[in-house]
LUMROVO-22689 format. One record per residue: residue in one letter; z, y, x of N, C-alpha, C, O in turn. Coordinates in steps of 0.02 Angstrom, whole numbers, plus 32768, in hexadecimal, padded with zeros to 4 digits. Layout:
BEGIN
aZYXZYXZYXZYX/...
END
This chain:
BEGIN
xC89EC49608E1C880C45F0907C8B7C42F0920C8AFC3F2091F/xC8EFC44D0938C925C4230951C940C3F60919C951C3BC0925/xC943C41208DDC95BC3EA08A4C92CC3AF0896C943C3780886/xC8EBC3BC089BC8B9C3870890C8C3C34F08C2C8C0C31408B1/xC8CEC3620902C8D9C32F0936C919C3070929C91BC2CB0934/xC94DC3290911C98BC3060901C980C2D408C8C999C29B08CA/xC95BC2E90896C94DC2BC085EC923C2810874C92EC248085F/xC8F2C290089FC8C7C25A08B8C8F1C22908E1C8E8C1EC08DC/xC91EC244090AC949C2180933C976C1EE0908C981C1B30916/xC991C20B08D4C9BDC1E608A6C996C1AF0883C9AFC1770879/xC958C1BF086FC92EC18C084DC91FC152087CC922C1180867/xC90FC16108BBC902C12C08ECC940C10108F6C93CC0C408FB/xC97AC12308FAC9B9C0FD0904C9C6C0CE08C9C9DAC09508D3/xC9BBC0E7088CC9C5C0BD0851C995C083084FC9A8C04B083E/xC956C0900862C925C05A0863C938C0260898C931BFEA088C/xC94FC03C08D1C964C00E0906C99EBFE308F0C99FBFA608FA/xC9D0C00408D1CA0ABFDF08B8C9F4BFAC0883CA0BBF730883/xC9C8BFC30856C9AFBF950822C98BBF5A083FC994BF220828/xC962BF660873C93EBF2F0893C96EBEFE08B5C965BEC208AF/xC9A0BF1908D7C9D1BEED08F9C9F8BEC308C7CA05BE8808D3/xCA0BBEE2088FCA2EBEBD085BCA01BE86083ECA18BE4D0833/xC9C1BE970833C992BE650818C98ABE2B0848C989BDF10833/xC985BE3A0889C97EBE0508BBC9BEBDDA08BDC9BABD9D08C1/xC9F7BDFB08B9CA37BDD608B9CA3BBDA7087DCA50BD6E0884/xCA27BDC00842CA28BD960806C9F6BD5D080CCA04BD2407F7/xC9BBBD6B0829C988BD370832C9A1BD000860C998BCC50852/xC9C0BD140898C9DABCE308C6CA0FBCB808A5CA12BC7B08B0/xCA3ABCD6087CCA6DBCB0085ACA51BC800827CA6DBC4B081B/xCA19BC930809C9FABC6A07D5C9D1BC3107F3C9C9BBFC07D4/xC9B6BC3B082FC986BC0B0849C9A1BBDE087FC982BBAB088F/xC9DABBEE089DC9F1BBC808D7CA2DBB9C08C9CA53BBA60899/xCA35BB6A08F4CA66BB3608ECCA93BB35092BCA7ABB3C0963/xCAD3BB2B0921CB00BB220959CB01BAD7096ACB23BAB0094A/xCADCBAC5099ECAD7BA7F09AFCB16BA6409CFCB1EBA2709D8/xCB43BA9009E1CB81BA7909FFCBB5BA6309CDCBE8BA4509E1/xCBAABA70098DCBDBBA5C095ACBE1BA100957CBB0B9EC095C/xCC1FB9FA094ECC2CB9B2094CCC06B9900913CBECB958091B/xCC02B9B208DACBE0B99408A1CB96B98908B0CB79B955089F/xCB77B9BA08D2CB30B9B308E4CB27B97A0916CAFBB950090D/xCB51B9780949CB4BB943097BCB55B8FE095DCB35B8CE0972/xCB81B8FA092CCB8EB8B9090CCB51B8A008E5CB49B86408DB/xCB27B8CE08CFCAECB8BC08A9CAAFB8AC08D4CA7EB89108BB/xCAB1B8BB0914CA77B8B20940CA6BB8680950CA9AB8410958/xCA2BB8560954CA18B8110963C9D7B811098BC9A3B8280973/xC9DAB7F809C9C99EB7F109F1C970B7BC09D2C988B78C09B5/xC92EB7C509D8C8FFB79509BBC8DCB76A09EFC8C4B73409E0/xC8D8B7820A2DC8B8B75C0A62C8ECB7390A8DC922B7550A98/xC8DCB6FD0AA4C906B6DA0AD4C8EFB6EE0B1AC8B9B6DA0B2F/xC917B7150B3DC901B72F0B7DC8D7B76D0B74C8DAB78F0B41/xC8AFB77C0BA7C886B7B90BA5C84FB7B40B71C82FB7800B6A/xC845B7EA0B4CC80FB7EB0B1BC7CCB7EF0B3DC7C6B8100B72/xC798B7CF0B22C756B7D20B41C737B8170B3BC749B83E0B0F/xC708B8260B67C6E5B8650B64C702B8980B93C73DB8950BA5/xC6D8B8C70BA8C6EEB8FC0BD6C6D5B93F0BBDC6A8B9440B94/xC6F5B9740BD7C6E3B9B70BC1C6A3B9CF0BE3C68FB9B40C17/xC684BA010BC4C646BA1D0BDDC656BA570C0DC678BA860BF9/xC63EBA540C4CC64EBA8B0C7BC626BACA0C6EC634BAFE0C8C/xC5F4BAC70C41C5C9BB000C33C5E2BB240BF4C5D5BB0D0BBD/xC606BB5C0BFCC624BB7D0BC1C5EFBB9E0B96C5BDBBB80BAF/xC5FBBB9E0B54C5CDBBC00B26C5E5BC080B1EC61FBC160B29/xC5B8BC360B0BC5CBBC7C0B04C601BC860ACDC604BC600A9D/xC62ABCB90AD7C65CBCCA0AA5C63BBCEB0A69C60EBD140A71/xC651BCDA0A2DC637BCF909F1C671BD0B09C3C6AABCF509CE/xC663BD320990C698BD4A0963C6B0BD140935C6EDBD0D092A/xC682BCED0918C695BCC108E0C6C0BC8608F4C6E3BC6A08CA/xC6C0BC720933C6EDBC3D0947C709BC48098DC742BC36099B/xC6E1BC6709BAC6F7BC7009FEC732BC9F0A05C762BC910A28/xC72FBCD909E2C766BD0909E6C7A0BCF309BAC7DABCFE09CB/xC790BCD40981C7C6BCC00954C7F5BC8D0973C82FBC8A095F/xC7DDBC6609A4C808BC3309C1C846BC5109E1C879BC2F09E9/xC843BC9109F4C87CBCB10A14C8B5BCC009E3C8ECBCD009F7/xC8A6BCBA09A2C8DBBCC20970C8FDBC7F0961C92FBC7C093D/xC8E2BC49097CC8FDBC06096EC919BBEA09B0C8F3BBD409DB/xC95ABBED09B7C979BBDA09F6C987BB8F09F8C9B8BB790A16/xC95CBB6809DAC966BB2009DAC92CBAFC09FBC918BAC609E5/xC90FBB1A0A2EC8D4BAFE0A4DC8E3BAE00A91C8B9BAE30ABE/xC91EBAC30A99C92FBAA10AD8C90CBA5E0AD8C927BA2C0AC0/xC8CFBA5D0AF5C8A5BA220AEFC8C3B9E40B0FC8B3B9AC0AFC/xC8F0B9EE0B40C90EB9B40B60C938B98C0B2FC947B9510B3C/xC94DB9AB0AF7C977B9880AC7C94FB9600A94C96CB9380A6F/xC90FB9690A91C8E8B9480A5DC8BFB9110A7DC8B5B9120ABA/xC8A8B8E00A57C8ACB8DC0A0EC8EAB8B609F5C901B8870A16/xC904B8CB09BDC93CB8A8099EC93EB8B90954C921B8EA093D/xC962B88F092FC96DB89908E7C9B1B8B808DCC9E0B8AD0902/xC9B6B8DF08A6C9F7B8F7088ECA00B8DA0848C9DBB8EB081A/xCA30B8AE0841CA36B8870804CA63B8A707D0CA95B8C807E0/xCA50B89D0791CA79B8AD0757CA79B86F072BCA4FB86806FF/xCAA9B8420737CAACB8040712CAC7B81006CBCADDB84706BA/xCAC4B7DB06A3CADFB7DC065FCB18B7AA065CCB0CB76E0660/xCB54B7C20655CB8FB7970654CB90B76D0614CB82B78605DE/xCBA1B72E061DCBA7B70205E3CB66B6E005D0CB65B6B705A1/xCB2FB6EF05F3CAEFB6D105E3CAE2B6960612CAF2B69A064D/xCAC5B66205F8CAB3B6280622CA6AB62B0636CA57B618066D/xCA40B6430609C9F8B6490617C9DFB68B05F9C9B8B68A05C9/xC9F5B6C10615C9E0B70305FCC997B710060FC981B6FA0644/xC971B73405E6C930B74C05FBC93AB77E0634C96EB79E0639/xC908B784065FC90FB7AE069BC8D5B7DF06A1C89DB7D1068B/xC8E4B81906BEC8B4B84D06C8C8B5B8620712C8E9B87A072B/xC87DB8590734C875B8720778C859B8B90773C823B8C30758/xC87EB8EA078EC86CB9300787C852B94C07C9C873B94607FD/xC815B96907C7C7F6B9860802C7F2B9D207FAC7C8B9EB07D5/xC81EB9F7081CC81DBA410814C7DDBA60082FC7BABA430859/xC7CEBA9C0816C795BAC1082FC7A6BAEA086CC7DDBAE60887/xC774BB120882C77DBB3C08BCC73FBB4308E6C742BB590920/xC705BB3208C9C6C6BB3D08EBC6BEBB15092BC698BB290957/xC6E0BADC0930C6E0BAB3096DC6F8BADC09A9C6EABACA09E3/xC71CBB13099BC737BB3E09D0C783BB3909D3C7A0BB3C0A09/xC7A2BB310999C7EABB280993C7F5BAFD0956C7C5BAE80936/xC834BAF00945C844BACB0908C875BAF408DEC8ACBB0408F5/xC861BB0408A2C88EBB290874C8BFBAF70858C8BDBAE5081D/xC8ECBAE10883C917BAA70874C944BAB30838C94FBA86080F/xC960BAEF0833C990BAFB07FCC96CBB0707BAC979BAE40789/xC940BB3907B8C91EBB4B077AC8F4BB11075EC8F9BB000723/xC8CBBAF30789C89DBABF0773C8BABA790778C89DBA49075F/xC8F4BA720799C90FBA3007A5C954BA240789C95CB9FF0758/xC986BA4207A8C9CBBA330797C9DEBA4A0751CA02BA28072D/xC9C4BA84073DC9D4BA9C06F9C9B7BA6E06C3C9DBBA590696/xC976BA5D06C6C95BBA2C0695C97EB9E8069BC989B9C70668/xC98FB9D206D8C9B0B99206E0C9F3B99006BCCA03B95E069B/xCA18B9C506C1CA58B9C9069ECA4DB9C70652CA73B9A7062E/xCA1AB9EB063CCA0CB9EE05F4C9F7B9AA05D8CA12B99405A5/xC9C8B98905F9C9B0B94905DFC9E4B91105E8C9EAB8E605BC/xCA09B912061FCA3BB8DD0629CA73B8E205F5CA8FB8B005E1/xCA83B91F05DFCAB5B92805ABCA9EB90B0569CAC6B902053B/xCA5EB8FC0564CA40B8E00526CA2AB8980530CA00B87F050A/xCA46B8770563CA3DB82F056ACA05B8180596C9F6B7DC0597/xC9E4B84605BBC9AEB83205E8C9C5B83F062FC9D0B8780643/xC9CBB80A0657C9DEB812069DC9A8B83806C2C96DB82A06BA/xC9BCB86806EBC98BB893070DC996B8910759C9CEB88D0772/xC95EB894077CC95EB89307C5C92EB8C807DEC8F2B8C307D5/xC94AB8FB07FFC922B9330819C90DB9210860C937B913088B/xC8CCB923086DC8B3B91008AFC8A6B94E08DAC880B97B08C6/xC8C6B9510913C8B5B9820946C880B9630973C890B94309A5/xC842B96D0961C80AB9520987C7F6B98309BEC807B9BE09BA/xC7D2B96C09EFC7BEB9970A27C784B9C50A13C756B9B109F0/xC78ABA030A2AC757BA360A1BC740BA540A5EC750BA3B0A93/xC718BA8B0A5AC700BAAD0A95C735BAB00ACCC76CBAC80ABF/xC726BA9A0B09C6E5BA8C0B27C6CCBA440B21C6A1BA300B47/xC6E7BA1E0AF3C6CDB9DA0AE6C693B9DF0AB5C697BA040A84/xC65EB9BA0AC1C622B9BC0A98C61AB9790A73C640B9490A7E/xC5E8B9770A48C5D6B9380A27C5C6B9040A5CC5A2B9130A8C/xC5DFB8C60A54C5FFB8A90A18C64BB8A70A19C669B88109F3/xC66BB8CD0A45C6B3B8C70A4EC6DAB8D20A0DC704B8A909FD/xC6CEB90909E7C6F5B91109A9C6EBB8D60978C71AB8C10957/xC6ADB8BD0975C6A0B8840949C6C3B8450961C6DBB81D0939/xC6C7B83B09A3C6ECB80209BEC735B80609A9C753B7D30997/xC752B84209ACC798B84A0999C7A2B83C094EC7D2B81A093B/xC775B8550925C77BB84B08DCC773B80108CBC799B7E708A2/xC743B7E008E9C739B79908DCC775B77008F2C78CB74208CF/xC78FB781092DC7CAB75D0946C805B7670918C82BB738090B/xC80FB7A408FFC847B7B208D3C844B7880894C876B76C087E/xC809B7830876C803B75D0838C80EB7120846C82EB6EF081E/xC7F2B6FA087DC7FEB6B40890C848B6A8089DC864B674088A/xC869B6D908BEC8B0B6D108CCC8D8B6CC088CC906B6A30887/xC8C7B6F3085AC8EBB6F0081BC8E4B6AB07FAC915B68F07E2/xC8A8B69007FBC89FB64E07DCC8C2B6180804C8DFB5E907E8/xC8C0B61D0847C8E0B5EA0871C92CB5EB0869C94DB5B80872/xC948B6250859C991B62C0853C9A6B638080BC9DAB65507FE/xC97CB62107DCC98AB62E0795C9CDB612077FC9F2B633075A/xC9DEB5D60795CA1DB5B80780CA58B5E10799CA87B5EF0774/xCA56B5F507D9CA8CB61D07F4CA91B66107D3CAC8B67A07C8/xCA57B67F07C4CA56B6C207A6CA60B6C0075ACA66B6F4073A/xCA61B683073ECA6AB67906F6CA33B69A06CDCA3FB6BB069B/xC9F5B69106E5C9BBB6AC06C2C98BB67206B1C990B63C06CD/xC95EB67F0683C92DB64F066DC8EDB6580697C8CCB68C0691/xC8DBB62706C0C8A0B63006EBC85FB63406C4C82BB64606E0/xC860B6230683C823B627065AC820B6680633C7F2B672060B/xC851B694063EC851B6D6061DC861B70B0652C897B7280652/xC830B717067EC838B74A06B2C7FDB77A06ABC7C4B76706B6/xC80CB7B80699C7D9B7EC0692C7DDB81C06CDC80FB81E06F1/xC7A9B84306D6C7A9B8770709C79AB8BA06E8C76CB8C006C0/xC7C2B8ED06FAC7BAB93106E1C7B0B95F071DC7D9B962074A/xC778B984071CC76BB9B30753C759B9F80738C736B9FE0706/xC771BA2B075BC763BA700749C738BA91077EC744BA8907BA/xC704BAB60768C6D9BADC0796C6BABAAD07C9C698BA7D07B6/xC6C4BAB9080BC6AABA8B083DC6CABA460835C6AABA130845/xC708BA43081DC727BA03080EC703B9DE07D7C703B9A107D6/xC6E5BA0407A7C6BDB9E50773C67EB9C70790C668B991077A/xC660B9E807C1C626B9CD07E3C639B98C0807C615B95A0803/xC672B98D0829C689B951084CC698B918081BC688B8DE0829/xC6B6B92907E2C6C4B8F607B0C684B8D70796C681B89A078C/xC650B900078CC610B8E60774C5EDB8BC07AAC5CDB88A079A/xC5F3B8D007EAC5D9B8A6081FC5FAB861081CC5D8B82E0820/xC63BB8600815C661B8220812C64BB7F707D7C641B7BA07DE/xC642B817079DC631B7F20760C5EAB7D80760C5D9B7AB0739/xC5BEB7F50789C578B7E0078AC568B7B507C6C52DB7A407D1/xC59AB7A207EDC592B7700822C595B72A0803C5AFB72107CC/xC57BB6F80828C582B6B30811C5CBB6A0080FC5E3B68407DD/xC5EFB6AF0845C637B6A70845C652B661084DC68FB657084C/xC626B6300856C63EB5EB085AC669B5E10898C659B5FA08CE/xC69FB5BB0890C6C9B5AB08C9C6AAB57408F3C67AB55308DF/xC6C7B56A092DC6B1B536095BC6E2B4FB0958C718B4FF0974/xC6CFB4C60934C6FEB48E092BC712B46B096CC744B448096E/xC6EAB47409A1C6F9B45309E0C721B47E0A10C731B4690A47/xC733B4BC09FAC758B4E90A27C79EB4D00A33C7BFB4B90A05/xC7B6B4D50A72C7FCB4C20A7FC82DB4F50A62C869B4E60A5C/xC815B5300A50C83FB5640A32C83CB55C09E6C807B56609C9/xC873B54B09C6C871B540097DC85CB57E0956C842B578091F/xC868B5BA0972C853B5F7094FC807B5F9094AC7ECB60C0916/xC7E4B5E6097FC79BB5E90980C77AB5B50953C73EB5B80947/xC7A1B585093BC785B554090DC77EB56F08C6C75AB553089D/xC79FB5A608B8C79FB5C30875C763B5F00869C745B60A0899/xC751B5F9082AC71BB6260817C733B66F0819C76DB67D080A/xC706B69C082DC716B6E4082CC6F6B70707F1C6F7B74407ED/xC6D9B6E107C3C6B9B6FF0788C6EEB7100754C712B6E3073D/xC6F6B74F0741C726B761070EC710B74806C9C6D5B73F06BC/xC741B73D069EC731B726065AC71AB760062EC6F3B75505FF/xC730B79C063CC71BB7D80618C712B810064AC732B811067F/xC6E6B8400639C6D9B87A0664C6E9B8B9063CC6D2B8C10604/xC70FB8E7065BC71FB927063CC70EB95F066DC725B95D06A7/xC6E7B9900657C6CFB9C50682C6E0BA090663C6D2BA150629/xC6FFBA34068BC714BA760673C6F2BAAD069DC6FDBAB106DA/xC6C9BAD5067DC6A6BB0C069FC687BAF406E1C690BB130716/xC664BABD06DCC650BA980718C610BAB20739C5E2BAC90718/xC610BAAE077CC5D3BAB407A2C5ABBA750796C5C5BA3E0799/xC56ABA7D0787C540BA430778C503BA4007A6C4F7BA0E07C7/xC4DDBA7607A8C49CBA7407CBC49EBA9C080CC4BBBAD20810/xC47DBA80083FC471BAA4087EC429BABC0882C410BACD08B7/xC407BABC0847C3C2BAD20844C3B8BB0C0813C38FBB38081F/xC3DFBB0C07DDC3DBBB4107AAC421BB5D079DC452BB38079F/xC424BB9E078EC464BBBE077CC49ABBAD07AEC4D3BB9B079C/xC489BBB107EEC4B1BB940824C4EFBBBE0834C4EBBBFB0838/xC527BB9D083BC562BBBC0858C55BBBB308A4C56ABB7E08C0/xC546BBE908C5C533BBE4090BC56CBBCF0938C562BBAA0968/xC5A9BBE70929C5E1BBD40953C5ECBB890955C5F8BB6C098A/xC5E9BB69091BC5F3BB200918C5BBBAFC093EC5C9BACD0963/xC57EBB120934C546BAF10956C54CBAF709A2C544BAC609C6/xC55ABB3309BAC55EBB3E0A02C596BB150A21C58DBAF60A56/xC5CFBB140A00C608BAF20A1EC606BAA70A18C625BA840A40/xC5E2BA8C09E8C5DBBA4409E4C5A2BA2B0A10C5A7B9F50A2E/xC56BBA510A14C530BA3B0A38C52CBA540A80C50BBA350AA9/xC54CBA8C0A8FC548BAA90AD2C50BBAD60AD9C4E6BAE10AAA/xC502BAEF0B16C4CDBB1F0B23C487BB000B25C456BB210B14/xC483BAC10B3BC441BAA10B44C442BA5C0B24C43FBA2A0B47/xC445BA590AE1C447BA170AC0C405B9F20AC7C3D0BA120ACB/xC407B9B00AC7C3C9B9890AC7C39DB99A0A8BC3B7B9AA0A56/xC35DB9950A93C32FB9A30A5CC33CB9730A22C344B9370A2C/xC33FB98E09E7C34AB96609ABC392B95D0998C3A0B9430962/xC3C2B97109C4C408B96509B3C420B9900979C446B978094F/xC409B9CE0975C41CB9F9093DC406B9DB08FBC42CB9DE08CA/xC3CBB9BF08F9C3B4B99F08BCC3DCB96008ADC3EFB9530874/xC3EBB93908E1C40FB8FA08D8C456B90608BFC473B8DC089E/xC473B94008D0C4B8B94F08BBC4BBB97D087FC4F1B995086D/xC483B98B0860C482B9AD081FC493B97907EAC469B94F07DB/xC4CFB97C07CFC4E9B94307AAC4C5B9370767C4CAB900074C/xC4A2B96A074DC47BB95D0710C444B92B071DC42FB90706F0/xC42BB928075BC3F7B8F8076DC412B8B10776C3ECB8810778/xC454B8AB077CC472B86A078BC48AB845074CC49EB80B0750/xC487B8670712C49CB84706D4C46FB80C06C4C432B81106CB/xC48DB7D506AFC467B799069EC48DB76F066CC4C1B7840653/xC474B733065EC494B708062CC4DDB6F7063CC504B6E9060F/xC4F0B6F9067DC534B6E70690C564B7210690C59FB717069F/xC54DB75D067FC57AB796067CC5ADB78E0643C599B77E060B/xC5EDB7970651C61FB78C061CC61EB7C305E7C601B7F805F3/xC63CB7B705ADC643B7EB057BC661B82A059AC68CB82605C5/xC649B8640583C659B8A305A5C670B8D80575C652B8E2053F/xC6A4B8FC0588C6BAB9390566C6ADB9720596C6C3B97105CF/xC688B9A5057FC676B9DC05AAC67EBA1E0585C669BA25054C/xC69DBA4F05A7C6A5BA900588C69ABAC705BBC6A3BABE05F7/xC687BB0105A2C67FBB3C05CBC681BB79059EC68ABB730562/xC67ABBB405BCC67ABBF20596C63CBC1B05A7C626BC1B05E1/xC622BC3D0577C5E3BC620580C5EBBC9D05AFC5BABCB505CC/xC628BCB605B7C633BCF005E1C650BCDD0626C66ABD080649/xC64DBC9D0638C664BC88067AC642BCB106B0C605BCB206B5/xC66ABCD406D8C64FBD030708C63DBCE4074BC61EBD040775/xC650BCA40757C641BC830796C60EBC4B078FC5DFBC4807B7/xC617BC20075EC5E9BBE70755C5C4BBF10713C5E3BBF006DD/xC583BBFB0717C559BC0706DDC561BBCE06AAC55BBB9306BC/xC56FBBE1066CC57ABBAE0638C53FBB7E0630C547BB470617/xC504BB940646C4C9BB69063FC4CCBB2C066CC4A6BAFC0663/xC4F9BB2C069DC506BAEF06C2C51CBAB70693C501BA800695/xC54CBAC60669C565BA940639C52EBA7E060AC52BBA4305F8/xC504BAAC05F5C4CFBA9A05C6C49CBA6C05E6C47FBA4105C4/xC490BA730627C463BA45064AC480B9FE0647C45BB9CE063C/xC4C1B9F80651C4E0B9B60650C4E0B999060AC4D3B95D0600/xC4EDB9C305D9C4ECB9AC0593C4A6B9940580C49FB961055E/xC473B9B70595C42EB9A10587C420B95D05A6C3FFB9330587/xC439B95205E2C430B9110603C455B8DA05DDC43BB8A305D5/xC492B8EA05C6C4B7B8B8059FC491B8A6055FC48FB86C054C/xC473B8D8053EC44EB8CA0501C410B89F0510C401B87104EA/xC3EDB8AE0546C3B1B8880556C3C1B83E0560C398B8130550/xC3FCB830057BC40DB7EB058BC43AB7CB0556C451B793055E/xC446B7F00520C46DB7D404E9C4B6B7C704F9C4D4B79904DF/xC4D3B7F00526C519B7E80539C545B80D0507C53AB84804F7/xC577B7EA04EDC5A5B80804BDC5CAB84204DFC5E4B83B0516/xC5CBB87C04BDC5EBB8B604DCC600B8E904A7C5EBB8E6046D/xC62AB91704BDC63CB9510494C637B98F04BFC64FB99004F8/xC617B9C204A5C60CBA0004CAC629BA3A04A5C61CBA440469/xC652BA6204C8C670BA9E04AAC65BBADB04D4C66DBAE0050F/xC637BB0904B6C624BB4704D5C64BBB7F04B3C63DBB900479/xC67CBB9D04D6C6A3BBD304BAC67FBC1504C4C65EBC1F04F7/xC684BC420493C65EBC810499C678BCAF04D1C651BCD604EC/xC6B8BCA904E3C6D5BCD30517C707BCAB053FC721BC780527/xC714BCC3057BC747BCA405A5C736BCAA05EEC6FEBC9A0602/xC766BCC00618C75ABCC5065FC75BBC810681C76CBC4F0663/xC747BC8106C0C743BC4206E5C786BC2F0704C7ACBC5A071B/xC795BBEE0703C7CBBBD30729C811BBEB0717C838BBFC0743/xC820BBED06D6C861BC0506C0C891BBCD06ADC8C1BBD80689/xC884BB9106C5C8B2BB5A06B9C8B8BB4B066FC886BB40064D/xC8F5BB4A0655C900BB3C060EC8ECBB7605E1C8EBBB6E05A4/xC8DCBBAF05FEC8C2BBE905D8C8EFBBFB059EC8D8BC060566/xC92FBBFD05ABC960BC070574C958BC48054FC968BC4C0513/xC93FBC7D0570C93BBCBE054FC8F4BCD0053AC8E8BD070522/xC8C5BCA30544C87FBCB20531C874BCA504E7C892BC7804CA/xC84ABCCD04C9C83FBCC90481C81DBC87046DC82FBC69043A/xC7ECBC720494C7C5BC370481C7D2BBFB04AFC7E0BBC40496/xC7CEBC0504F0C7D2BBCB051DC816BBAA051FC81CBB720539/xC849BBCA0505C88BBBAA0504C88BBB6D04D6C8BBBB4604D7/xC857BB6304B0C852BB280485C83FBAE904ACC846BAB20492/xC827BAF104EAC80ABAB7050BC83BBA7D0517C826BA440510/xC87BBA880528C8A6BA4E0533C8AFBA2304F4C8ABB9E604F8/xC8BABA4304BBC8C4BA1D047DC883B9F80469C885B9BE0454/xC84ABA1A0471C80AB9F90461C7FEB9BE048FC7E5B98A0479/xC80FB9C604CEC807B99004FFC835B95604EEC820B91C04F0/xC873B96504DDC8A3B93104CCC88CB90B048EC891B8CD048C/xC874B92E045CC85BB90C0420C821B8DD0431C81FB8A50419/xC7F4B8F4045CC7BBB8CA0470C7D3B88D0497C7BAB855048D/xC802B89604C4C81DB85E04EBC83EB82A04BDC835B7EE04C6/xC862B842048BC884B813045EC852B7EE0432C85DB7B40421/xC81CB80F0421C7E7B7EC03FBC7C7B7B50425C7A8B787040A/xC7CEB7BA0466C7B3B7870493C7E9B75904AEC7E0B73904E2/xC820B755048AC853B724049BC888B73904CCC8B2B71104DF/xC888B77804E1C8BBB7900510C8F8B7A804E9C90AB7E304EA/xC916B77904C6C950B788049CC990B77804C0C993B74604E4/xC9C4B7A004B7CA04B79304D9CA29B75804BACA1FB748047F/xCA54B73904E2CA7EB70404C8CABDB72204A8CAD6B75504C0/xCAD7B7030474CB14B71C0455CB4EB71F0487CB5BB6F004AC/xCB71B7570487CBAAB75F04B3CB9AB77604F9CBC8B77F0521/xCB5AB77F0509CB47B795054CCB56B7DF0555CB52B8050525/xCB67B7F30593CB76B83905A1CB62B84905E9CB5BB81C0612/xCB58B88905F7CB44B89D063BCB7AB88C066ECBB6B891065F/xCB65B87906A9CB93B86606DFCB70B86E0721CB35B8820724/xCB93B85D0758CB74B8590799CB47B81C079CCB28B80F07D0/
END
């Protein structure tokens, strides 16, 4: 019996060590050192003065799919957001641009996996990238959308300084960031020509929409964490329907690239299919890729058998829509 207890104790110790190593590797893969000079040099505030909107004093219950996961992402210092992290293209005068909205269930932002890693990849191929740290829980709708709209307007207003083409600005969102990207793309987005703020005179409508394993519906196949954290505990009647982005698709929705995987363990792949059905009903040009396997939120998915194809497929689609690099352009600050 004593030997059995020793073996059991050894097994528990090994499992504990394995878990700690896994957590350590996860933290290294998902987190960013914001104190690094290179990171600070890339940061850009989007609001002049205090950003509009206030936090919700009524906290939502903790859940596994986004509430607990936020503790693995040590980049949730809300006082620092919203801001962009830029990856310019050196040598370009009018590079195409990609506004990247990381996922995180509106609870945190998977800034590295869903943001900085893809930004580095796409910018190395001639597309200037800007990762947005938008506000999340305890901020509710419309605060994240206000940040996303402001970011896109800011890019167009500063296109000359940023050396990007204001007529070639796409938005890419993953998971809850995909939902936010679709909200942005299905807004009217018209600027206010009479505004004293030149940023607010610009349109917030992206030229192209890209969605990765996106949250779509707050009525069917719902990712509860995203819905709770965006809407709060007591949302107004009809808001869940109004923010189900498949219902918002219309003639003004830009061309869309959308992909997901059938084995996504957090966001049901049928979310993407709802959006694709809406695009078809309205005759919106789109490309849909449903991979047979692939976990949720793996960034560039370099080691996945199927989903690792998504960056190249996305790049090909962007280039078919005119997001081609200029000769001699290279990644830069």
